[in-house]
C-alpha positions as CSV (number, residue, x, y, z in Angstrom):
1,X,-51.8,7.8,-14.0
2,X,-49.7,8.2,-11.0
3,X,-46.7,6.5,-11.4
4,X,-45.1,5.2,-8.1
5,X,-41.5,4.8,-7.0
6,X,-41.6,1.1,-7.5
7,X,-42.7,1.1,-11.0
8,X,-39.6,3.3,-11.7
9,X,-37.3,1.2,-10.6
10,X,-38.8,-1.7,-12.2
11,X,-39.0,0.0,-15.6
12,X,-35.1,0.8,-15.2
13,X,-34.0,-2.2,-13.5
14,X,-31.1,-3.0,-15.5
15,X,-29.6,0.7,-15.6
16,X,-29.5,0.7,-11.7
17,X,-28.0,-2.7,-11.5
18,X,-25.2,-1.5,-13.8
19,X,-24.7,1.7,-11.7
20,X,-24.6,0.0,-8.4
21,X,-22.2,-2.3,-10.2
22,X,-20.2,0.5,-11.1
23,X,-19.9,2.3,-8.1
24,X,-19.1,-1.2,-6.1
25,X,-16.7,-1.6,-8.5
26,X,-15.6,2.0,-8.0
27,X,-15.0,2.1,-4.4
28,X,-13.2,-1.5,-4.6
29,X,-10.5,-0.1,-6.8
30,X,-9.9,3.0,-4.5
31,X,-9.5,1.1,-1.3
32,X,-7.3,-1.6,-3.6
33,X,-5.1,0.7,-4.9
34,X,-3.3,1.8,-1.6
35,X,-2.7,-1.8,-0.7
36,X,-1.5,-3.0,-4.0
37,X,0.8,-0.2,-4.3
38,X,2.3,-1.3,-1.2
39,X,2.5,-5.2,-2.1
40,X,4.3,-3.7,-5.6
41,X,6.9,-2.0,-3.5
42,X,7.6,-4.8,-1.0
43,X,7.7,-7.3,-3.5
44,X,10.6,-5.0,-5.4
45,X,12.5,-4.5,-2.2
46,X,12.6,-8.3,-1.7
47,X,13.5,-9.1,-5.2
48,X,16.6,-6.5,-4.7
49,X,17.5,-8.2,-1.2
50,X,17.6,-11.6,-2.8
51,X,19.3,-10.2,-6.0
52,X,22.1,-8.7,-3.7
53,X,22.3,-12.1,-1.4
54,X,22.8,-13.9,-4.8
55,X,25.5,-11.5,-5.6
56,X,27.5,-11.7,-2.8
57,X,27.0,-15.5,-2.2
58,X,27.1,-16.9,-5.8
59,X,29.2,-19.6,-7.2
60,X,32.8,-18.9,-8.0
61,X,32.9,-21.0,-11.1
62,X,29.5,-20.4,-12.9
63,X,29.9,-23.6,-14.9
64,X,30.2,-25.8,-12.1
65,X,27.0,-27.5,-11.5
66,X,27.8,-28.7,-7.9
67,X,27.7,-32.1,-9.1
68,X,30.7,-34.5,-9.4
69,X,29.4,-37.1,-12.2
């Protein structure tokens, strides 16, 4: 009895689907590692700049809400 290649893939179809899915997830994670790492550093820099700006231009009286009621 000769087994063909297509019969082999049909028998292990679920296994091959899992292997392909894991490879795709791995490639996506490798690519996104660089972009997300840069984005996190950019957000950190923006947060520090916003903190310094609020510190320098903040209200003189923290209890004053600015309303004249």
